[in-house]
N, CA, C and O atoms as a GROMACS GRO file, in nm:
protein
  420
    1MET      N    1  -1.096   2.817   0.788
    1MET     CA    2  -1.078   2.719   0.683
    1MET      C    3  -1.203   2.632   0.675
    1MET      O    4  -1.253   2.583   0.776
    2GLU      N    5  -1.250   2.615   0.556
    2GLU     CA    6  -1.367   2.529   0.535
    2GLU      C    7  -1.327   2.414   0.445
    2GLU      O    8  -1.268   2.434   0.339
    3ILE      N    9  -1.359   2.294   0.488
    3ILE     CA   10  -1.326   2.174   0.410
    3ILE      C   11  -1.450   2.130   0.334
    3ILE      O   12  -1.559   2.120   0.390
    4ASP      N   13  -1.431   2.105   0.209
    4ASP     CA   14  -1.537   2.059   0.121
    4ASP      C   15  -1.592   1.926   0.173
    4ASP      O   16  -1.515   1.835   0.206
    5ARG      N   17  -1.724   1.914   0.179
    5ARG     CA   18  -1.787   1.791   0.228
    5ARG      C   19  -1.747   1.669   0.145
    5ARG      O   20  -1.722   1.562   0.201
    6TYR      N   21  -1.739   1.684   0.014
    6TYR     CA   22  -1.700   1.575  -0.074
    6TYR      C   23  -1.558   1.529  -0.043
    6TYR      O   24  -1.530   1.409  -0.038
    7VAL      N   25  -1.468   1.625  -0.023
    7VAL     CA   26  -1.328   1.592   0.007
    7VAL      C   27  -1.318   1.523   0.142
    7VAL      O   28  -1.243   1.426   0.156
    8LEU      N   29  -1.390   1.571   0.240
    8LEU     CA   30  -1.389   1.507   0.371
    8LEU      C   31  -1.442   1.364   0.361
    8LEU      O   32  -1.389   1.274   0.425
    9THR      N   33  -1.544   1.345   0.281
    9THR     CA   34  -1.598   1.210   0.260
    9THR      C   35  -1.493   1.120   0.197
    9THR      O   36  -1.476   1.006   0.239
   10GLN      N   37  -1.421   1.171   0.097
   10GLN     CA   38  -1.315   1.092   0.034
   10GLN      C   39  -1.205   1.058   0.134
   10GLN      O   40  -1.153   0.946   0.135
   11LEU      N   41  -1.171   1.152   0.218
   11LEU     CA   42  -1.068   1.130   0.319
   11LEU      C   43  -1.109   1.019   0.414
   11LEU      O   44  -1.031   0.928   0.442
   12LEU      N   45  -1.231   1.026   0.464
   12LEU     CA   46  -1.280   0.924   0.555
   12LEU      C   47  -1.292   0.788   0.486
   12LEU      O   48  -1.264   0.684   0.546
   13GLU      N   49  -1.332   0.788   0.360
   13GLU     CA   50  -1.339   0.663   0.285
   13GLU      C   51  -1.201   0.600   0.270
   13GLU      O   52  -1.188   0.478   0.275
   14ALA      N   53  -1.097   0.682   0.252
   14ALA     CA   54  -0.961   0.629   0.241
   14ALA      C   55  -0.921   0.559   0.371
   14ALA      O   56  -0.860   0.452   0.367
   15PHE      N   57  -0.954   0.618   0.485
   15PHE     CA   58  -0.923   0.555   0.613
   15PHE      C   59  -1.002   0.426   0.633
   15PHE      O   60  -0.949   0.328   0.686
   16VAL      N   61  -1.127   0.425   0.591
   16VAL     CA   62  -1.207   0.303   0.601
   16VAL      C   63  -1.148   0.194   0.510
   16VAL      O   64  -1.144   0.077   0.547
   17ASP      N   65  -1.103   0.233   0.391
   17ASP     CA   66  -1.040   0.136   0.301
   17ASP      C   67  -0.917   0.074   0.366
   17ASP      O   68  -0.898  -0.047   0.359
   18TYR      N   69  -0.833   0.156   0.431
   18TYR     CA   70  -0.715   0.104   0.501
   18TYR      C   71  -0.757   0.007   0.611
   18TYR      O   72  -0.697  -0.100   0.626
   19ALA      N   73  -0.858   0.044   0.686
   19ALA     CA   74  -0.905  -0.041   0.796
   19ALA      C   75  -0.959  -0.174   0.742
   19ALA      O   76  -0.937  -0.279   0.802
   20THR      N   77  -1.027  -0.169   0.630
   20THR     CA   78  -1.083  -0.290   0.570
   20THR      C   79  -0.972  -0.385   0.524
   20THR      O   80  -0.978  -0.505   0.550
   21VAL      N   81  -0.872  -0.331   0.458
   21VAL     CA   82  -0.759  -0.413   0.414
   21VAL      C   83  -0.689  -0.475   0.535
   21VAL      O   84  -0.655  -0.593   0.534
   22LEU      N   85  -0.668  -0.395   0.637
   22LEU     CA   86  -0.603  -0.445   0.758
   22LEU      C   87  -0.684  -0.557   0.822
   22LEU      O   88  -0.628  -0.659   0.863
   23GLN      N   89  -0.814  -0.539   0.831
   23GLN     CA   90  -0.898  -0.643   0.892
   23GLN      C   91  -0.893  -0.772   0.811
   23GLN      O   92  -0.885  -0.881   0.869
   24ARG      N   93  -0.896  -0.762   0.679
   24ARG     CA   94  -0.889  -0.884   0.596
   24ARG      C   95  -0.756  -0.956   0.617
   24ARG      O   96  -0.752  -1.078   0.629
   25GLU      N   97  -0.648  -0.880   0.622
   25GLU     CA   98  -0.516  -0.941   0.644
   25GLU      C   99  -0.509  -1.008   0.781
   25GLU      O  100  -0.456  -1.118   0.794
   26LEU      N  101  -0.561  -0.941   0.883
   26LEU     CA  102  -0.558  -0.999   1.017
   26LEU      C  103  -0.642  -1.126   1.024
   26LEU      O  104  -0.604  -1.222   1.091
   27MET      N  105  -0.755  -1.126   0.956
   27MET     CA  106  -0.840  -1.246   0.955
   27MET      C  107  -0.768  -1.362   0.886
   27MET      O  108  -0.780  -1.476   0.930
   28LEU      N  109  -0.694  -1.333   0.779
   28LEU     CA  110  -0.618  -1.436   0.710
   28LEU      C  111  -0.512  -1.495   0.803
   28LEU      O  112  -0.498  -1.617   0.813
   29TYR      N  113  -0.437  -1.408   0.872
   29TYR     CA  114  -0.336  -1.456   0.965
   29TYR      C  115  -0.399  -1.535   1.079
   29TYR      O  116  -0.344  -1.636   1.123
   30GLN      N  117  -0.515  -1.491   1.125
   30GLN     CA  118  -0.583  -1.563   1.233
   30GLN      C  119  -0.621  -1.704   1.187
   30GLN      O  120  -0.602  -1.800   1.261
   31LEU      N  121  -0.674  -1.716   1.066
   31LEU     CA  122  -0.710  -1.848   1.013
   31LEU      C  123  -0.588  -1.938   1.001
   31LEU      O  124  -0.593  -2.056   1.038
   32LEU      N  125  -0.478  -1.883   0.951
   32LEU     CA  126  -0.356  -1.963   0.938
   32LEU      C  127  -0.302  -2.003   1.074
   32LEU      O  128  -0.258  -2.116   1.093
   33PHE      N  129  -0.306  -1.912   1.169
   33PHE     CA  130  -0.259  -1.941   1.304
   33PHE      C  131  -0.346  -2.050   1.369
   33PHE      O  132  -0.293  -2.144   1.429
   34GLN      N  133  -0.477  -2.037   1.356
   34GLN     CA  134  -0.566  -2.138   1.413
   34GLN      C  135  -0.542  -2.275   1.348
   34GLN      O  136  -0.544  -2.377   1.416
   35GLY      N  137  -0.521  -2.277   1.218
   35GLY     CA  138  -0.493  -2.402   1.149
   35GLY      C  139  -0.364  -2.465   1.197
   35GLY      O  140  -0.357  -2.586   1.216
   36ALA      N  141  -0.261  -2.383   1.215
   36ALA     CA  142  -0.133  -2.435   1.264
   36ALA      C  143  -0.147  -2.488   1.406
   36ALA      O  144  -0.090  -2.592   1.440
   37CYS      N  145  -0.222  -2.418   1.489
   37CYS     CA  146  -0.244  -2.464   1.627
   37CYS      C  147  -0.320  -2.596   1.629
   37CYS      O  148  -0.287  -2.686   1.706
   38GLN      N  149  -0.421  -2.609   1.545
   38GLN     CA  150  -0.497  -2.733   1.538
   38GLN      C  151  -0.408  -2.847   1.488
   38GLN      O  152  -0.417  -2.960   1.538
   39ALA      N  153  -0.323  -2.818   1.390
   39ALA     CA  154  -0.233  -2.920   1.337
   39ALA      C  155  -0.136  -2.968   1.445
   39ALA      O  156  -0.094  -3.084   1.444
   40GLU      N  157  -0.100  -2.879   1.537
   40GLU     CA  158  -0.011  -2.916   1.648
   40GLU      C  159  -0.087  -2.979   1.765
   40GLU      O  160  -0.026  -3.025   1.862
   41GLY      N  161  -0.220  -2.982   1.756
   41GLY     CA  162  -0.300  -3.043   1.861
   41GLY      C  163  -0.316  -2.959   1.986
   41GLY      O  164  -0.342  -3.012   2.094
   42LEU      N  165  -0.300  -2.827   1.973
   42LEU     CA  166  -0.314  -2.739   2.090
   42LEU      C  167  -0.461  -2.720   2.125
   42LEU      O  168  -0.546  -2.710   2.037
   43THR      N  169  -0.489  -2.716   2.253
   43THR     CA  170  -0.625  -2.691   2.301
   43THR      C  171  -0.652  -2.540   2.296
   43THR      O  172  -0.558  -2.461   2.292
   44PRO      N  173  -0.779  -2.501   2.298
   44PRO     CA  174  -0.810  -2.358   2.302
   44PRO      C  175  -0.744  -2.288   2.423
   44PRO      O  176  -0.700  -2.173   2.412
   45GLN      N  177  -0.737  -2.356   2.535
   45GLN     CA  178  -0.674  -2.297   2.654
   45GLN      C  179  -0.524  -2.276   2.631
   45GLN      O  180  -0.470  -2.173   2.672
   46GLN      N  181  -0.458  -2.371   2.567
   46GLN     CA  182  -0.315  -2.356   2.538
   46GLN      C  183  -0.291  -2.240   2.440
   46GLN      O  184  -0.195  -2.165   2.453
   47ILE      N  185  -0.379  -2.229   2.344
   47ILE     CA  186  -0.368  -2.120   2.246
   47ILE      C  187  -0.384  -1.986   2.316
   47ILE      O  188  -0.306  -1.893   2.293
   48GLU      N  189  -0.484  -1.976   2.402
   48GLU     CA  190  -0.509  -1.850   2.474
   48GLU      C  191  -0.392  -1.814   2.564
   48GLU      O  192  -0.354  -1.697   2.572
   49LYS      N  193  -0.333  -1.913   2.631
   49LYS     CA  194  -0.216  -1.887   2.716
   49LYS      C  195  -0.098  -1.838   2.632
   49LYS      O  196  -0.028  -1.745   2.671
   50ALA      N  197  -0.078  -1.900   2.516
   50ALA     CA  198   0.032  -1.859   2.428
   50ALA      C  199   0.010  -1.716   2.378
   50ALA      O  200   0.103  -1.636   2.371
   51LEU      N  201  -0.114  -1.685   2.343
   51LEU     CA  202  -0.145  -1.549   2.298
   51LEU      C  203  -0.124  -1.448   2.410
   51LEU      O  204  -0.070  -1.339   2.386
   52GLU      N  205  -0.164  -1.482   2.530
   52GLU     CA  206  -0.145  -1.390   2.642
   52GLU      C  207   0.003  -1.366   2.669
   52GLU      O  208   0.045  -1.254   2.696
   53ARG      N  209   0.083  -1.472   2.662
   53ARG     CA  210   0.228  -1.457   2.679
   53ARG      C  211   0.284  -1.364   2.571
   53ARG      O  212   0.367  -1.278   2.598
   54ALA      N  213   0.239  -1.384   2.448
   54ALA     CA  214   0.286  -1.300   2.338
   54ALA      C  215   0.244  -1.155   2.358
   54ALA      O  216   0.322  -1.064   2.331
   55ARG      N  217   0.122  -1.133   2.406
   55ARG     CA  218   0.078  -0.996   2.434
   55ARG      C  219   0.168  -0.930   2.537
   55ARG      O  220   0.205  -0.814   2.524
   56GLN      N  221   0.204  -1.006   2.639
   56GLN     CA  222   0.286  -0.951   2.746
   56GLN      C  223   0.430  -0.929   2.702
   56GLN      O  224   0.490  -0.826   2.734
   57THR      N  225   0.486  -1.024   2.629
   57THR     CA  226   0.627  -1.013   2.593
   57THR      C  227   0.650  -0.932   2.465
   57THR      O  228   0.747  -0.856   2.456
   58GLN      N  229   0.562  -0.948   2.368
   58GLN     CA  230   0.581  -0.880   2.239
   58GLN      C  231   0.497  -0.754   2.224
   58GLN      O  232   0.529  -0.669   2.141
   59GLY      N  233   0.391  -0.741   2.303
   59GLY     CA  234   0.304  -0.625   2.293
   59GLY      C  235   0.376  -0.492   2.300
   59GLY      O  236   0.354  -0.406   2.215
   60PRO      N  237   0.463  -0.472   2.401
   60PRO     CA  238   0.535  -0.344   2.409
   60PRO      C  239   0.624  -0.319   2.286
   60PRO      O  240   0.634  -0.206   2.240
   61LYS      N  241   0.687  -0.424   2.235
   61LYS     CA  242   0.773  -0.408   2.117
   61LYS      C  243   0.688  -0.370   1.995
   61LYS      O  244   0.728  -0.286   1.914
   62ILE      N  245   0.573  -0.431   1.984
   62ILE     CA  246   0.484  -0.401   1.871
   62ILE      C  247   0.431  -0.259   1.882
   62ILE      O  248   0.427  -0.186   1.782
   63ARG      N  249   0.391  -0.218   2.002
   63ARG     CA  250   0.345  -0.080   2.021
   63ARG      C  251   0.453   0.019   1.982
   63ARG      O  252   0.426   0.119   1.915
   64GLU      N  253   0.576  -0.008   2.023
   64GLU     CA  254   0.688   0.080   1.992
   64GLU      C  255   0.711   0.086   1.841
   64GLU      O  256   0.731   0.194   1.785
   65ALA      N  257   0.709  -0.028   1.777
   65ALA     CA  258   0.733  -0.033   1.632
   65ALA      C  259   0.622   0.040   1.556
   65ALA      O  260   0.651   0.116   1.463
   66THR      N  261   0.497   0.017   1.593
   66THR     CA  262   0.388   0.082   1.521
   66THR      C  263   0.387   0.231   1.548
   66THR      O  264   0.355   0.310   1.460
   67HIS      N  265   0.421   0.271   1.671
   67HIS     CA  266   0.428   0.414   1.701
   67HIS      C  267   0.532   0.481   1.611
   67HIS      O  268   0.507   0.588   1.555
   68ALA      N  269   0.647   0.418   1.598
   68ALA     CA  270   0.753   0.473   1.513
   68ALA      C  271   0.708   0.481   1.367
   68ALA      O  272   0.740   0.576   1.297
   69MET      N  273   0.633   0.381   1.322
   69MET     CA  274   0.588   0.378   1.183
   69MET      C  275   0.489   0.490   1.153
   69MET      O  276   0.487   0.543   1.042
   70TYR      N  277   0.407   0.525   1.250
   70TYR     CA  278   0.300   0.621   1.227
   70TYR      C  279   0.329   0.761   1.278
   70TYR      O  280   0.254   0.854   1.248
   71LYS      N  281   0.437   0.779   1.357
   71LYS     CA  282   0.460   0.911   1.416
   71LYS      C  283   0.489   1.016   1.309
   71LYS      O  284   0.452   1.132   1.327
   72ASP      N  285   0.554   0.978   1.197
   72ASP     CA  286   0.578   1.074   1.090
   72ASP      C  287   0.446   1.125   1.033
   72ASP      O  288   0.429   1.245   1.011
   73LEU      N  289   0.353   1.033   1.010
   73LEU     CA  290   0.223   1.074   0.958
   73LEU      C  291   0.151   1.163   1.058
   73LEU      O  292   0.094   1.265   1.020
   74LEU      N  293   0.151   1.125   1.185
   74LEU     CA  294   0.084   1.205   1.287
   74LEU      C  295   0.145   1.344   1.297
   74LEU      O  296   0.073   1.442   1.319
   75ALA      N  297   0.276   1.354   1.280
   75ALA     CA  298   0.341   1.485   1.284
   75ALA      C  299   0.299   1.571   1.165
   75ALA      O  300   0.303   1.694   1.172
   76LYS      N  301   0.259   1.506   1.054
   76LYS     CA  302   0.221   1.580   0.935
   76LYS      C  303   0.074   1.619   0.933
   76LYS      O  304   0.031   1.692   0.844
   77VAL      N  305  -0.003   1.574   1.031
   77VAL     CA  306  -0.147   1.602   1.031
   77VAL      C  307  -0.177   1.752   1.020
   77VAL      O  308  -0.260   1.790   0.938
   78PRO      N  309  -0.113   1.840   1.098
   78PRO     CA  310  -0.142   1.983   1.082
   78PRO      C  311  -0.112   2.033   0.939
   78PRO      O  312  -0.188   2.114   0.885
   79SER      N  313  -0.003   1.985   0.879
   79SER     CA  314   0.030   2.025   0.742
   79SER      C  315  -0.074   1.973   0.644
   79SER      O  316  -0.110   2.042   0.548
   80ILE      N  317  -0.121   1.851   0.668
   80ILE     CA  318  -0.222   1.793   0.579
   80ILE      C  319  -0.351   1.876   0.586
   80ILE      O  320  -0.416   1.901   0.484
   81ILE      N  321  -0.386   1.916   0.705
   81ILE     CA  322  -0.507   1.999   0.721
   81ILE      C  323  -0.489   2.131   0.646
   81ILE      O  324  -0.581   2.177   0.579
   82ASP      N  325  -0.370   2.192   0.659
   82ASP     CA  326  -0.343   2.315   0.586
   82ASP      C  327  -0.347   2.290   0.435
   82ASP      O  328  -0.400   2.372   0.359
   83LEU      N  329  -0.292   2.177   0.393
   83LEU     CA  330  -0.292   2.143   0.252
   83LEU      C  331  -0.434   2.121   0.201
   83LEU      O  332  -0.466   2.156   0.087
   84LEU      N  333  -0.520   2.066   0.285
   84LEU     CA  334  -0.661   2.049   0.246
   84LEU      C  335  -0.725   2.183   0.214
   84LEU      O  336  -0.809   2.194   0.125
   85ALA      N  337  -0.685   2.285   0.288
   85ALA     CA  338  -0.739   2.418   0.264
   85ALA      C  339  -0.686   2.475   0.132
   85ALA      O  340  -0.758   2.547   0.063
   86ASP      N  341  -0.560   2.442   0.097
   86ASP     CA  342  -0.497   2.499  -0.021
   86ASP      C  343  -0.514   2.413  -0.146
   86ASP      O  344  -0.548   2.464  -0.253
   87ASP      N  345  -0.492   2.284  -0.132
   87ASP     CA  346  -0.493   2.193  -0.247
   87ASP      C  347  -0.548   2.058  -0.202
   87ASP      O  348  -0.471   1.968  -0.167
   88GLN      N  349  -0.679   2.044  -0.204
   88GLN     CA  350  -0.744   1.924  -0.151
   88GLN      C  351  -0.706   1.800  -0.229
   88GLN      O  352  -0.690   1.693  -0.171
   89THR      N  353  -0.692   1.811  -0.359
   89THR     CA  354  -0.657   1.695  -0.441
   89THR      C  355  -0.519   1.643  -0.403
   89THR      O  356  -0.499   1.522  -0.391
   90LYS      N  357  -0.424   1.734  -0.385
   90LYS     CA  358  -0.288   1.695  -0.348
   90LYS      C  359  -0.287   1.629  -0.210
   90LYS      O  360  -0.216   1.530  -0.189
   91ALA      N  361  -0.364   1.683  -0.117
   91ALA     CA  362  -0.370   1.625   0.017
   91ALA      C  363  -0.429   1.485   0.014
   91ALA      O  364  -0.377   1.394   0.079
   92LEU      N  365  -0.535   1.466  -0.061
   92LEU     CA  366  -0.598   1.334  -0.070
   92LEU      C  367  -0.505   1.234  -0.139
   92LEU      O  368  -0.499   1.117  -0.100
   93THR      N  369  -0.434   1.279  -0.241
   93THR     CA  370  -0.339   1.192  -0.309
   93THR      C  371  -0.231   1.147  -0.212
   93THR      O  372  -0.195   1.029  -0.209
   94PHE      N  373  -0.180   1.241  -0.132
   94PHE     CA  374  -0.078   1.206  -0.032
   94PHE      C  375  -0.131   1.099   0.063
   94PHE      O  376  -0.062   1.000   0.089
   95LEU      N  377  -0.250   1.119   0.116
   95LEU     CA  378  -0.305   1.025   0.213
   95LEU      C  379  -0.334   0.889   0.152
   95LEU      O  380  -0.313   0.786   0.216
   96LYS      N  381  -0.382   0.887   0.029
   96LYS     CA  382  -0.412   0.759  -0.036
   96LYS      C  383  -0.286   0.681  -0.068
   96LYS      O  384  -0.286   0.558  -0.066
   97GLU      N  385  -0.178   0.753  -0.099
   97GLU     CA  386  -0.054   0.685  -0.140
   97GLU      C  387   0.041   0.659  -0.024
   97GLU      O  388   0.139   0.587  -0.040
   98TRP      N  389   0.013   0.716   0.093
   98TRP     CA  390   0.102   0.701   0.208
   98TRP      C  391   0.102   0.556   0.253
   98TRP      O  392  -0.003   0.492   0.262
   99MET      N  393   0.220   0.505   0.283
   99MET     CA  394   0.235   0.370   0.337
   99MET      C  395   0.325   0.377   0.459
   99MET      O  396   0.423   0.451   0.458
  100PRO      N  397   0.293   0.302   0.564
  100PRO     CA  398   0.381   0.304   0.681
  100PRO      C  399   0.517   0.247   0.646
  100PRO      O  400   0.531   0.162   0.558
  101LYS      N  401   0.618   0.296   0.718
  101LYS     CA  402   0.755   0.249   0.695
  101LYS      C  403   0.786   0.139   0.795
  101LYS      O  404   0.732   0.135   0.905
  102GLY      N  405   0.874   0.051   0.755
  102GLY     CA  406   0.918  -0.054   0.845
  102GLY      C  407   0.855  -0.187   0.808
  102GLY      O  408   0.762  -0.193   0.727
  103PRO      N  409   0.906  -0.294   0.868
  103PRO     CA  410   0.854  -0.426   0.837
  103PRO      C  411   0.717  -0.449   0.899
  103PRO      O  412   0.687  -0.389   1.002
  104PRO      N  413   0.634  -0.533   0.840
  104PRO     CA  414   0.506  -0.567   0.903
  104PRO      C  415   0.532  -0.646   1.031
  104PRO      O  416   0.634  -0.714   1.044
  105ASN      N  417   0.440  -0.636   1.122
  105ASN     CA  418   0.456  -0.707   1.249
  105ASN      C  419   0.425  -0.854   1.235
  105ASN      O  420   0.434  -0.928   1.333
   0.00000   0.00000   0.00000
C-alpha cells in the first residue's frame, strides 16, 4: 500500500490542528485558573501543592476517562489505514470530523 504524500500531509495537518486547538483551550483555562488563585490570595507554592494533589487524586481518573474516549479511534486505526489505501478522501473526512466522546475534563 502506498499513501499519497499530499494525503499524508493533510492527515498530519489535521492532527496538528487538533493539537493547536487543545493548546489554546488549555492556555485559556490556565489563565482563568491563575486569575482565580490570585483573587483568592494563594501563593505560588500553595498553587503548586494544590496542583500536585489534583494530579495524584484526579490524574488516574482523567487517564481512564481519556483512554475510554480515544480507545474507539485507536481501535479503528488499522481500518483507517486500509481506507486510506482505498478511499483517501473518505478517510481524511472521517479523521477531520471525528470528535472524542464523553464530557471534557
